[in-house]
Each structure stands twice: as structure tokens, then as C-alpha cells.
N, C-alpha and C positions, 0 to 999 in steps of 0.2 A: 706098352700096348694099353689102350683106354679100356676101362671096365665096360662101358656101353657106347654105342656108336654116338648117341646124343647124351651128354652128361646132365646131371640134375640141375646144372647151372644154366642150362639152354632154355630158351623160350619154347623149343619144340618139346622138351620134357614137360613143361608147365602145361602146354595145351593137350598133349597126347595122353597124359596120365588122368586128365579130367573126365568125369563121368558123362559130360555133355557130348563126348565123342560118339556115343550110340546114336544120338540124333544127327550128329554131323555126318556120320558114315552112310546112314540111310538117305539123308538129304543129298549127299554127294551122289549116290547111285541114281537118284531121281534126276539130278542135273545132268549127269553123264549121258544119261538116256536120250536127251534131246539131240544128240549128235547122231544122224542116221548110221554112218559107217561104224562108229563106236558101238552103237547099240546092236547093229547086225553082227559085229564082231563077237560080242558076249553071247548073244543068241544062238548063233551058228557053232560056237566052239566051247560051249559049257552046258551044264545042266541047270542053268539058272531058272528055267520055267518051274522045274520041280523042287528047287531048293534055294530060293533067293536069300534067305537068312544064312545058309551055309556059305554062300558067296561072300556075304558081309563078314562072316567069321574068318574066312580065308584072307580077305582084304585086311582084317584086323590083325591076323598073324603076320602079314608082311610089313604092315606099318609098325606093329609092335616090335618086330625084329629090327626094322630100320631105326627104331629109337632105343629100345631097351636091350637089344641083343649085342652080342660082341662084334666087332668088325670083321672076325673071321666067319661068324654065323650068317651075317647079312652078305658078305661077299659070296659065300657058297649059294644061298637062296637066290640071290639076285641073278647069279650066272645060270642057275636052273630056270628061272623065270624067263630070262632073255632067250635061252635056248629053245624053250617051248614056244614063245611068241614068234621066234624066227621061222618056225616051220608051219605056223598057221595061216591060213588064208580066209579072206571074207568075200562072199559074193556080193557085189554092188548091185542092188536091185535097180538103180537108176540107170546103169549102163550094161548090166549083164556080165560084166568082167569080174574075174577074181583078182583080188588085189592082196598085198601083204598086210597082216594085222600089225606089225611093228613099224608101221609109217611114223615118222617123228611127229607129224601134225595130230595123229590120233593119240599117240602117247602123251603129247603135251596137253591135250584136251582133258584126258582122263586125269592126269596129275593135277592140272589147275582146278578142275571141278571138285576134285577131292579136297585139296588142302584149303581152297577158298571156304568150302562148306565146314571144315573143321574149325577154321579161325573165326568165321562169322558167327556160328552157332555157339562157340565158347564164349566169345564177347558178349553176346546177346544174352547168354544164359547167366551171366554174372561173373565169369571169371575176369578178374581185374587185370587188364592189359592196357598199357598206354599206346599211343600211336607209334612210337618208336619200337615198343616191343612187337607190335603187329608186323611191322616192316622187317625187324630182325627174324621173326618166324618164318616168314616167306623167303627171306634170304638164306636161312639154314635149310629150307626144304629144296632149295636148288640143288644141294648135294644129293638129297634123297632121289631126285629125279634122275640123277646119273646112274642109279641102280637099275632103272628100266631102259636105259640106253640113250637117254637125252644128254645133251651138253648143257652144262650149268648156266653158260651165258645166253642160252636161248630160252631160258625160263623166267617168268616175271619174279622179280626178287623184292618187290614192295607192294604196298596196297594200292598205290596209284597205278603201277605197272600192271597189276592184276585187274584192276577195274577196266583199264584200256583194252586188255586183251579180251575180256569177257564181253565188253561192248562190240569190239571188232568181230567177235565170233557170232554174234546173234544172228546175222544174216544167214549163216549156214545151219542153223538149228531149225528143226521142226519136229512135230509129234508124229512119228511113224506108228503103225499098228503095234509094232513091238514095244515102242516107248509107252504107249497107252496101256499095254497089258503089264509092262514092267511096274508102273504106278500101281495098277490093280492088285499085282502080287505083293508089293510092299505094304499095301493097306491091309491085305489078308493073306499073310504067307503061309506056306507049309513049314512046320517046325523042323528044324534040323535034329538029327538023331540025339545030340546030348542035351536038347531042350525039349525032347518029345514029352517029358513028364509035364510040361506046361500046357500041352494041348487042351485039357479041359478048361482052362482059363484064357483060350485063344480070343474069345470076344473082347477080353480086356486089352488085347493088343491094338485094336483099331485106334483107339485115342492116341497111342504112341505114334502109329503110322501117320495119323492125320496131323500130328504135331510136326513131324518130319516134312509133310507136304507143305503146311502152312509157313514153315520156315524157309521155303525158297524165295528167290527174289520175286518181286511183283510180276515181272515180265515172264518168268518161267511159269508161274501159276496161271497167269493169263493164258499162256500157250496150251497148258493141259486142260484147264477148265473142268477138272473132275470133281471138286468139291465146291460148294458155294462159299463165297468169301466171308471171313469173319474179321472183326476189328484186330488190326495188328498189335495194339497194346495188349489185348488179351493173349495173343501168342507168345509175346514176350514174358508176360507173367507166367504162363503155362511152362515155358522153357526154364525159368528160374525155379519154379516148384519142382519140376522133373530133376534138375540138377541137384537141388538140395535133398530131395528124397534119395536119389541114387548115391549121393556122397555119404549118406548115413548107413548104407550097406557096408558091412565089414569087408575089408579088401580080400581076404582069403575066400570068403563066400562069393563075392564078386567075380573072382578069378574063374568060377566054374561056369560063367557064360562064354568062356572062350574054349576052343578045341584043346586037347590035351598037349599037343606040341607047344601051344602058346603058353599054357600054364607051366610046362617044364622050363621054357625059355625064361619066363619071369622068376622062377625059382633060381635059375643059374645067375640071373642078373642080381638078385638079392645077395647071393653068396659073394659074387665078385665085388660088388659095392661095399659090403660089410668088411671084406678083407682090405679094402682101400681106406676104410676108417669113417665111412658114412654111418650115421645112426639110423638104423632100421626099425627102431621101436615103435614108429607109427607108420611103417609100410613104405612102399615106394611112392605113394602119393604125399607121404610126410616130408619127402626129400626137397619138395618146393620151398621149404623153409631153410635159409642159409645157415641157421644155427644147427642143422643137422649134417652139415658138410664138414669134412676134415679142416682144421684150422687153416691150413695152408691154402685152402680154396675159398675162404670166406671173405670174397670181395663183395662189394655191394650187389643186391639183387639186380636182375636185367632191368633196364630202364630205357 
């Protein structure tokens, strides 16, 4: 049995262990919010209004489990998530009807907005990825999409396919009252319990939220119109600076940004990988270096 769902040799590991994921995660929520039904589903079935960063942490837990967890762990979590989604309904404000939350088209939008954001932000922040590696990441994420109930063959598996999908979806997107409120929350959020000690420094969060907003596609920012436009080269420079600063944070300290179940999962992952012969002396992030892999796995790095 594999030590982790996505091994250190995968492009998914390379992207998801990167500290740019924080920006990618918030950007993903902002992008997801432009789909009215997806946004209403979140708004009506969660405490997102009171705890947007907590939802980001729970998303991080699922993404982390689907990357660094064991196959057994993600199978259990995914079954639980699918069971919850199966019983939830959304009031469609356009028709007045109640609809299933687990509609494939909604699940697909949430998945694509999320993984597209992770990939775009990581590349723009300076994570070295070739075009082939970017395609391979999205192909690997097809399997992740099956955990929420999608069929892998229905999910974009390359950058070209993803761009086509997003362009086709644009006519279905708009800024609802809930979407506008979501962006405001993400620019000035309520701190979750495990980060409550950061509340005195909350004004310092706004630049981070603004960075997430400015990393959105041009068409999405134009739809929101929340903040005045700034030169995009400055945004790219800020993304690179954020990534460098976050990469300097020791891994064990960085782990405290996650909920305890996520931290425990990462620790179990470290133990399993060490038992398989991976060199954990530089942490999980260090496993992007093929020299830390067991000799039997030291094939050329993804390209």
C-alpha cells in the first residue's frame, strides 16, 4: 500500500506542499463564489459567514488528506464528505426550487476553480513548473475529483482543457449578493479559533486578502470590481515575495496554521514516508528533491 495518496515524485506533491497554496486557496474561494448555485450552496449549508478562514482550513484538510494522507484515510474522509453532500439541498433563488448540492456540474466547478487557482498561483509565484508538468498536475487531479463523486473522464486534465472549460463557464457566472459579501469577508475575515491569537494583527491580513483578489483572472476582477486595479507585474512581484517569505517559515511552525487533525495527518505521513526510506531531514517540503527519495525511486524529476 502506498505511503501517501500522491507520492513525493508527483507534480501534485510539488504544488500542494508549496507555501503559495495559501493564496491559491483563497483565490479559489473567490473564483468559486462567482457561480450562483455553488455560492448559495456554501452560504446556505455552512457557517462561512462567521468563519471563512475556518472553511479554508477545512478545505486545506481535505486537499492535504487527498495528497499527503494514506489511501485508507482519504477513502474514509471522502465517503463522509459525499454522504454529507448527498443529503444537502440548495434553494435556487432564480427558480425558487430546492436542488441537490451534489450536482455534477456544481462539483466540477468547485473542483476546477480550486485546482486552477492552486496551479496558476504556484507558477506565478515562482514555483518552477514546465508546461508538461502543469498538464500532468491537472491530469493527476482528475483522480482527486473522484473523491467528491465526479468521474475522472469528465474533468479537465490539461491546461488547454481547463482554459476551455473556464471560458465556457463564464456565461453562467455572476456576482450575487452572497458572492460580493464573500469577497468582503475574505478581505477582512473573522479569525478561526486556532488563529485567534493573531487578531491584534488582523489589519495586516488585508494585504494578503488583496493579493489573493488581484491574482484572480482579469475577467473575474472586472466582474467583482471591489478594489481599484493595480499593475499586474506588481502583483506577480508580490506573489513571489509572499512565497519566499512563507518558505522561510520552519515547517513545524508553519503546520500550526492548520487544524489539529491536519497536523496529526501530516505527522503520520512523515512516519510512513520515513519507514519507506525517504529522507525527512528537510521536512515534507524537502521531498521535492529527488535526492531525498529511496534509491529505487530516483527516476528523473517530473518534466
